[in-house]
C-alpha positions as CSV (number, residue, x, y, z in Angstrom):
1,M,0.0,0.0,0.0
2,H,1.3,3.5,-0.8
3,N,1.5,6.4,1.5
4,N,2.3,4.1,4.4
5,N,2.9,6.8,7.0
6,L,-0.6,8.1,6.6
7,P,-3.6,6.9,8.6
8,I,-6.7,5.0,7.3
9,V,-9.8,7.2,7.6
10,I,-13.0,5.6,8.8
11,I,-16.2,7.6,8.2
12,G,-19.1,6.8,10.6
13,G,-19.0,6.0,14.3
14,G,-21.7,3.4,14.3
15,P,-21.3,-0.3,15.0
16,V,-19.5,-1.1,11.8
17,G,-17.2,1.9,11.8
18,L,-16.1,1.2,15.4
19,A,-15.6,-2.4,14.5
20,A,-13.3,-1.3,11.7
21,A,-11.4,0.8,14.3
22,A,-11.0,-2.2,16.6
23,H,-9.7,-4.4,13.8
24,L,-7.2,-1.7,12.7
25,T,-6.0,-1.4,16.3
26,K,-5.5,-5.2,16.4
27,Q,-3.4,-5.0,13.3
28,K,-1.5,-1.9,14.6
29,L,-2.6,0.2,11.6
30,P,-3.0,3.9,12.2
31,F,-6.5,5.4,11.7
32,I,-8.8,8.4,12.2
33,L,-12.5,8.0,12.8
34,F,-14.9,10.8,11.8
35,E,-18.4,10.9,13.2
36,S,-20.8,13.7,12.2
37,G,-22.9,13.4,15.4
38,N,-22.0,14.5,18.9
39,S,-21.9,10.8,20.0
40,V,-20.9,7.5,18.6
41,G,-24.0,5.5,17.5
42,N,-25.8,8.8,16.8
43,N,-28.2,7.1,14.3
44,L,-29.0,4.4,16.8
45,L,-30.0,7.0,19.4
46,S,-32.7,8.3,17.0
47,W,-34.5,5.0,17.6
48,S,-33.2,4.5,21.2
49,H,-36.5,3.2,22.4
50,V,-36.7,0.3,19.9
51,R,-35.6,-3.2,20.9
52,V,-33.7,-5.1,18.3
53,F,-34.6,-8.7,17.6
54,S,-31.0,-10.0,17.2
55,P,-29.5,-10.9,20.6
56,W,-26.3,-9.4,21.9
57,K,-24.2,-12.3,20.6
58,Y,-24.9,-11.2,17.0
59,N,-24.3,-7.5,17.8
60,I,-20.8,-7.4,19.3
61,D,-17.8,-7.7,17.1
62,T,-15.2,-10.3,18.2
63,I,-12.2,-8.0,18.2
64,A,-14.1,-5.1,19.7
65,K,-15.1,-7.5,22.5
66,E,-11.4,-8.3,23.0
67,L,-10.6,-4.6,23.5
68,L,-13.5,-4.1,25.9
69,L,-12.6,-7.1,28.1
70,K,-9.3,-5.4,28.8
71,T,-11.3,-2.6,30.6
72,D,-13.8,-2.8,33.4
73,W,-16.6,-3.4,30.9
74,S,-19.2,-5.9,31.8
75,A,-20.4,-8.1,28.9
76,P,-24.2,-8.1,28.6
77,N,-26.2,-11.4,28.5
78,E,-25.5,-12.7,25.0
79,D,-29.1,-13.9,24.6
80,A,-30.8,-10.7,25.7
81,L,-32.2,-8.3,23.1
82,P,-30.9,-4.7,23.5
83,T,-32.6,-1.4,22.7
84,G,-30.9,1.1,20.5
85,K,-30.0,3.1,23.6
86,E,-28.5,0.0,25.2
87,L,-26.4,-0.8,22.2
88,V,-24.9,2.7,22.4
89,E,-24.5,2.9,26.2
90,N,-23.4,-0.6,26.9
91,Y,-21.3,-1.3,23.8
92,L,-20.5,1.6,21.4
93,K,-19.6,4.3,24.0
94,P,-17.4,2.0,26.1
95,L,-15.7,0.8,22.9
96,A,-15.1,4.4,21.7
97,E,-13.7,5.3,25.1
98,T,-11.0,2.6,25.0
99,P,-7.5,4.1,25.0
100,Q,-6.8,2.4,21.6
101,I,-9.7,4.3,19.9
102,Q,-10.6,7.4,21.8
103,P,-7.5,9.5,20.8
104,H,-8.4,8.9,17.1
105,L,-12.1,9.7,17.3
106,H,-13.4,13.0,15.9
107,L,-17.0,13.8,16.9
108,N,-19.1,16.6,15.4
109,T,-17.0,16.1,12.2
110,K,-18.9,15.9,8.9
111,V,-17.0,14.6,5.8
112,L,-17.9,16.9,2.9
113,S,-15.8,15.3,0.1
114,I,-13.3,12.6,-0.6
115,S,-10.8,12.8,-3.5
116,R,-7.3,11.9,-4.5
117,K,-5.0,14.8,-3.6
118,G,-4.7,17.1,-6.6
119,F,-6.7,14.7,-8.9
120,D,-10.2,14.9,-10.0
121,K,-12.1,11.7,-11.0
122,M,-11.0,11.9,-14.6
123,K,-7.2,11.8,-14.1
124,T,-5.7,8.3,-14.2
125,W,-1.9,8.3,-14.5
126,G,-0.2,8.1,-11.1
127,R,-3.6,8.2,-9.3
128,E,-2.9,5.3,-7.0
129,E,0.4,7.0,-5.8
130,K,-1.6,9.9,-4.4
131,P,-3.1,10.0,-0.9
132,F,-6.8,10.5,-0.4
133,S,-7.8,14.1,0.6
134,I,-10.7,14.3,3.0
135,K,-12.4,17.6,3.4
136,V,-14.3,17.9,6.7
137,E,-16.3,20.4,8.6
138,E,-15.1,19.9,12.2
139,N,-16.9,21.9,14.9
140,G,-17.8,24.5,12.4
141,N,-14.3,24.8,10.8
142,I,-13.2,23.4,7.5
143,S,-10.1,21.0,7.6
144,Y,-8.3,18.7,5.3
145,Y,-6.9,15.3,6.1
146,E,-4.8,12.9,4.1
147,A,-5.2,9.2,4.2
148,K,-3.8,6.1,2.6
149,A,-7.2,4.4,2.5
150,V,-10.8,5.2,3.3
151,I,-13.5,3.0,4.8
152,D,-17.0,4.6,4.4
153,A,-19.3,3.3,7.0
154,T,-21.8,6.2,7.0
155,G,-24.9,4.1,6.6
156,T,-28.2,5.3,5.0
157,W,-30.4,6.1,8.0
158,N,-30.2,9.9,7.4
159,Q,-31.4,9.5,3.8
160,P,-35.0,8.3,4.1
161,N,-36.9,7.5,1.0
162,P,-39.9,9.8,0.2
163,I,-43.4,8.4,0.5
164,G,-44.3,9.1,-3.1
165,S,-44.8,6.4,-5.7
166,G,-41.8,5.5,-7.8
167,G,-39.3,6.6,-5.2
168,V,-39.9,10.3,-5.7
169,F,-41.6,13.0,-3.5
170,A,-45.3,13.0,-3.8
171,E,-46.9,16.3,-4.8
172,G,-47.2,18.3,-1.6
173,E,-45.0,16.0,0.4
174,Q,-42.3,18.5,1.1
175,K,-44.8,21.3,1.8
176,L,-46.5,19.2,4.5
177,K,-43.2,17.9,6.0
178,D,-44.2,19.2,9.5
179,H,-46.9,16.5,9.5
180,I,-44.6,13.7,8.4
181,F,-42.1,11.9,10.6
182,Y,-39.4,9.9,8.7
183,G,-38.2,7.2,11.0
184,I,-39.4,5.5,14.2
185,P,-41.0,8.0,16.5
186,N,-41.3,7.3,20.2
187,V,-45.1,7.4,20.1
188,K,-45.6,6.0,23.6
189,A,-43.4,8.5,25.4
190,T,-41.8,11.7,24.1
191,L,-44.2,12.1,21.2
192,L,-47.3,10.8,22.8
193,N,-49.1,14.1,22.6
194,R,-48.4,14.3,18.9
195,Y,-50.2,11.0,18.1
196,K,-52.8,10.3,20.8
197,N,-56.4,10.6,19.6
198,K,-55.2,11.5,16.1
199,N,-55.9,9.9,12.7
200,I,-52.6,8.5,11.7
201,V,-51.2,6.9,8.5
202,V,-48.1,4.7,8.6
203,V,-46.4,4.2,5.2
204,G,-44.1,1.2,4.6
205,G,-44.1,-2.6,4.7
206,G,-41.1,-3.5,6.8
207,H,-40.2,-3.8,10.4
208,S,-40.0,-0.1,11.2
209,A,-43.6,0.3,10.1
210,I,-44.7,-2.8,12.0
211,N,-43.0,-1.6,15.2
212,V,-44.7,1.8,15.0
213,L,-48.1,0.3,14.3
214,L,-47.8,-2.0,17.3
215,D,-46.8,0.9,19.5
216,L,-49.7,3.0,18.2
217,A,-52.1,0.0,18.9
218,E,-51.0,0.3,22.5
219,I,-51.9,4.0,22.5
220,Q,-55.2,3.2,20.9
221,K,-56.2,1.1,23.9
222,E,-55.8,4.0,26.2
223,Y,-56.9,6.7,23.8
224,P,-59.7,5.1,21.7
225,R,-60.1,8.1,19.4
226,T,-56.8,7.2,17.9
227,K,-57.3,5.9,14.3
228,L,-54.7,3.8,12.5
229,N,-54.2,3.4,8.8
230,W,-51.5,1.4,7.0
231,I,-50.4,2.1,3.5
232,L,-48.2,-0.5,1.7
233,R,-47.1,-1.1,-1.8
234,K,-47.0,-4.9,-1.4
235,D,-49.7,-7.0,-3.1
236,N,-49.6,-9.9,-0.6
237,M,-49.8,-9.4,3.2
238,E,-48.3,-12.9,3.8
239,K,-45.0,-11.4,2.5
240,V,-45.2,-8.8,5.2
241,Y,-45.8,-11.2,8.1
242,G,-42.6,-13.1,7.3
243,G,-41.4,-16.4,8.8
244,K,-43.5,-16.1,12.1
245,K,-43.0,-19.3,14.1
246,D,-40.5,-20.8,11.6
247,D,-38.0,-17.9,12.0
248,A,-34.7,-18.8,13.6
249,L,-34.8,-15.5,15.6
250,E,-37.9,-16.0,17.8
251,A,-38.4,-12.2,18.3
252,R,-38.3,-11.6,14.6
253,G,-40.9,-14.2,14.0
254,A,-43.1,-12.9,16.8
255,L,-43.3,-9.5,15.1
256,G,-45.1,-11.0,12.1
257,I,-47.5,-12.9,14.3
258,R,-48.5,-9.7,16.3
259,I,-49.0,-7.5,13.2
260,E,-51.1,-10.2,11.6
261,Q,-53.3,-10.3,14.7
262,L,-53.6,-6.5,14.6
263,V,-54.7,-6.5,11.0
264,N,-57.3,-9.2,11.7
265,S,-58.6,-7.3,14.7
266,G,-60.2,-4.6,12.5
267,K,-58.6,-1.8,14.5
268,L,-56.3,-1.0,11.6
269,N,-57.3,0.1,8.1
270,V,-55.0,-1.4,5.5
271,Y,-54.5,0.0,2.0
272,T,-52.5,-2.2,-0.3
273,P,-51.1,-2.1,-2.9
274,F,-51.5,1.7,-2.6
275,H,-49.2,4.2,-4.4
276,I,-49.2,7.7,-3.1
277,L,-49.4,10.4,-5.7
278,K,-50.4,13.6,-3.9
279,L,-50.9,15.2,-0.5
280,L,-53.4,18.0,0.0
281,K,-53.9,20.2,3.1
282,K,-57.7,20.4,3.7
283,E,-59.7,22.1,6.4
284,N,-60.2,18.8,8.3
285,G,-56.6,17.4,7.8
286,I,-54.5,16.0,5.0
287,Q,-56.0,14.2,2.0
288,I,-53.8,11.5,0.6
289,I,-54.5,10.7,-3.1
290,G,-53.1,7.6,-4.7
291,E,-53.7,4.6,-6.8
292,L,-55.3,1.5,-5.3
293,N,-55.8,-1.5,-7.6
294,N,-55.5,0.8,-10.7
295,N,-58.1,3.2,-9.4
296,I,-57.6,6.7,-8.0
297,E,-58.6,6.7,-4.3
298,S,-58.3,9.2,-1.4
299,I,-57.7,8.8,2.3
300,D,-59.2,11.8,4.1
301,N,-58.9,13.7,7.3
302,I,-55.4,12.5,8.2
303,D,-53.6,14.4,11.1
304,E,-50.2,12.8,11.0
305,I,-48.1,10.6,8.6
306,I,-45.2,8.3,9.7
307,S,-42.9,7.3,6.9
308,N,-41.1,4.0,7.0
309,T,-40.3,3.5,3.3
310,G,-36.6,2.6,3.7
311,S,-33.5,4.7,2.9
312,R,-30.9,5.3,0.3
313,P,-27.2,6.1,0.3
314,N,-25.9,9.6,0.2
315,L,-23.4,9.6,-2.7
316,D,-22.5,13.3,-2.7
317,M,-19.2,13.0,-0.7
318,I,-17.8,10.3,-3.0
319,R,-18.5,12.1,-6.3
320,E,-14.8,12.4,-7.0
321,V,-14.0,8.8,-6.1
322,R,-14.1,6.1,-8.7
323,V,-16.8,3.8,-7.4
324,D,-18.7,0.9,-9.1
325,L,-22.3,0.8,-7.9
326,D,-25.2,-1.3,-9.1
327,A,-27.6,0.8,-11.3
328,S,-30.7,-0.3,-9.5
329,L,-29.7,-1.0,-5.9
330,E,-26.9,1.6,-5.6
331,S,-25.0,-1.0,-3.7
332,V,-21.4,-2.0,-4.3
333,F,-21.7,-3.6,-7.7
334,D,-20.4,-7.1,-6.8
335,L,-22.8,-7.4,-3.9
336,A,-25.9,-6.7,-6.0
337,E,-26.5,-10.3,-7.1
338,L,-26.0,-11.5,-3.5
339,I,-28.5,-9.1,-1.9
340,D,-31.1,-8.2,-4.5
341,P,-34.4,-8.4,-2.6
342,N,-36.1,-9.6,-5.8
343,I,-34.1,-12.8,-5.5
344,H,-32.8,-13.2,-1.9
345,S,-33.8,-12.6,1.7
346,C,-31.4,-11.5,4.3
347,G,-31.3,-15.1,5.6
348,T,-29.9,-16.3,2.3
349,V,-27.3,-13.6,1.6
350,R,-23.9,-15.2,1.4
351,P,-21.2,-13.7,3.6
352,H,-18.7,-11.6,1.7
353,G,-15.6,-9.7,2.2
354,E,-12.8,-7.5,0.7
355,K,-12.9,-9.0,-2.8
356,E,-16.6,-8.3,-3.3
357,L,-16.3,-4.8,-1.8
358,R,-13.5,-3.5,-4.0
359,H,-13.9,-0.4,-6.2
360,P,-12.0,0.9,-9.2
361,E,-10.6,3.4,-6.7
362,K,-7.8,1.4,-4.9
363,D,-8.0,1.3,-1.1
364,F,-11.5,2.8,-1.0
365,Y,-14.3,0.7,0.5
366,I,-18.0,1.2,1.3
367,V,-19.1,-1.0,4.2
368,G,-22.1,-1.6,6.4
369,S,-25.6,-0.8,5.3
370,K,-24.3,1.8,2.8
371,S,-22.6,-1.1,0.9
372,Y,-26.1,-2.5,0.4
373,G,-27.4,0.7,-1.2
374,R,-31.2,0.6,-1.3
375,A,-31.5,-3.1,-0.5
376,P,-33.8,-3.4,2.4
377,T,-32.0,-5.3,5.2
378,F,-28.6,-5.5,6.8
379,L,-27.2,-7.3,9.8
380,M,-24.5,-5.8,12.0
381,A,-22.7,-9.1,12.0
382,T,-22.4,-8.9,8.2
383,G,-20.7,-5.5,8.6
384,Y,-18.3,-6.9,11.1
385,E,-17.3,-9.6,8.7
386,Q,-16.8,-7.0,6.0
387,V,-14.4,-5.0,8.0
388,R,-12.6,-8.0,9.3
389,S,-11.8,-9.1,5.8
390,I,-10.9,-5.6,4.6
391,V,-8.5,-4.9,7.5
392,A,-6.9,-8.3,7.0
393,Y,-6.3,-7.4,3.4
394,M,-4.8,-4.1,4.4
395,A,-2.5,-5.8,6.8
396,G,-1.3,-8.1,4.1
397,D,-3.0,-11.3,5.4
398,F,-4.6,-12.2,2.1
399,E,-5.6,-15.7,3.2
400,A,-7.5,-14.3,6.2
401,A,-9.2,-11.8,3.9
402,K,-10.5,-14.6,1.7
403,R,-11.9,-16.7,4.6
404,V,-15.6,-16.6,5.5
405,E,-16.1,-16.3,9.3
406,L,-19.8,-15.7,9.6
407,N,-23.0,-17.7,10.2
408,L,-26.3,-16.0,9.9
409,P,-29.7,-17.2,11.2
410,Q,-32.3,-18.1,8.6
411,T,-35.6,-16.2,8.2
412,G,-37.8,-19.4,8.1
413,V,-39.6,-18.3,4.9
414,C,-37.2,-17.3,2.2
415,S,-34.8,-19.1,0.0
416,S,-32.3,-18.0,-2.7
417,N,-34.4,-19.9,-5.3
418,L,-37.4,-17.6,-5.2
419,N,-39.7,-17.5,-8.1
420,L,-38.6,-14.5,-10.1
421,G,-42.2,-13.5,-10.5
422,D,-42.4,-13.2,-6.7
423,T,-40.5,-9.9,-6.7
424,A,-41.5,-8.7,-3.2
425,N,-40.2,-11.5,-1.0
426,C,-40.3,-11.4,2.7
427,C,-37.7,-8.7,3.1
428,G,-39.6,-6.3,0.9
429,S,-38.1,-3.3,-0.7
430,E,-39.6,-0.5,1.3
431,E,-37.8,-1.1,4.6
432,K,-34.2,-0.8,5.6
433,S,-33.5,-2.2,9.0
434,S,-30.2,-0.6,8.4
435,I,-30.6,1.3,11.3
436,T,-26.8,1.4,11.2
437,N,-27.6,-1.2,10.9
438,T,-29.3,-3.6,13.0
439,L,-32.4,-5.8,13.2
440,K,-35.2,-4.0,15.0
441,A,-38.3,-5.0,16.9
442,T,-40.1,-4.3,20.1
443,I,-40.2,-7.4,22.3
444,P,-42.2,-9.6,22.4
445,Q,-42.5,-9.0,18.7
446,S,-40.6,-9.2,15.4
447,G,-40.8,-10.1,11.8
448,C,-38.9,-11.2,8.8
449,C,-35.5,-9.8,8.0
450,G,-35.0,-6.6,9.8
């Protein structure tokens, strides 16, 4: 590797970015970690109240655990299911505070652009000899850093998809943004007053939507004037319910069971397949106009909308880097055939490493949920395997980089031999459990792939 005196830059202080730091520490490779928030795990804190359905044993990186065990850290019960807050407070923050990582961590630092020093994307000759130039805004000031390699672990959580049909903003969506929550609001606590006794629409067919609906159903019991509506694009509710009792993760299967019971209770109006075209502000609330079974329909008198339609990668900062992305998924190109939700579920995605994650830009890697682009599901354990392989390669251990050291639980419903006509398999294409990315649910709940 060229520029050997320079550090490796990691972008993103979530689970996968911090795991990369731990592996680089193990290999004695210098690094700098940039996190745009004021805390590591900043994205996870935005859904701090949500409990994941993957137990601790799938959520802690092996080398990160080695670092933590050298401190006074107490390992959590490996079979327990943490909340987003617990993941940050009981794992990510202690990891970030280890003496091997803390001096190299820059919080409140947003990466604005990545390029080769003195080279735009078009220049080829001598390109690999040049260091990367990282432009950042750090506590309000612009700074430049040089690096010999870059690991982009920024995730997709801060880039929610719009609710409009076709992946674009519906007419009126941006104008009514004050009535739309993109994410997983804490409807039972901090945002209770916003949602109790309101007429609410939840948009999306994945686990975020299911979690929100189940929480709203709890509110509905105490505040019976609360009305619940669910808009999905799927044409078969069985795909939404997932593996249920056949799921290898019990909590994930339970989520599908609970939402099916709620649908059958009659306390939730379901509109599917419904494609939102327009939002209008009326005297009695918001009117949602869309297409339902090829007919134009409207849903009237809506007070609040909660959007759980998945997310997409922010590609702005890598505009001057030579990346190879799949045209449809916006994932790393060589991953597309492994993760395409039209073909696979998360339970059938093959583990992968450095070789599949390479780009034309030497020594540049996208990892974590961002490597999956718009694909709907991602396991933290998959990200840990990605950075293990990449760091092994950077350290010159090419055999270790090739090895597969990951076993994932099956969903109980999906296979890699799905009928290609069945394009919306259990994982769906609206929901990204990326959530930096983890599997989410509220226990005792859970669904398909998270």
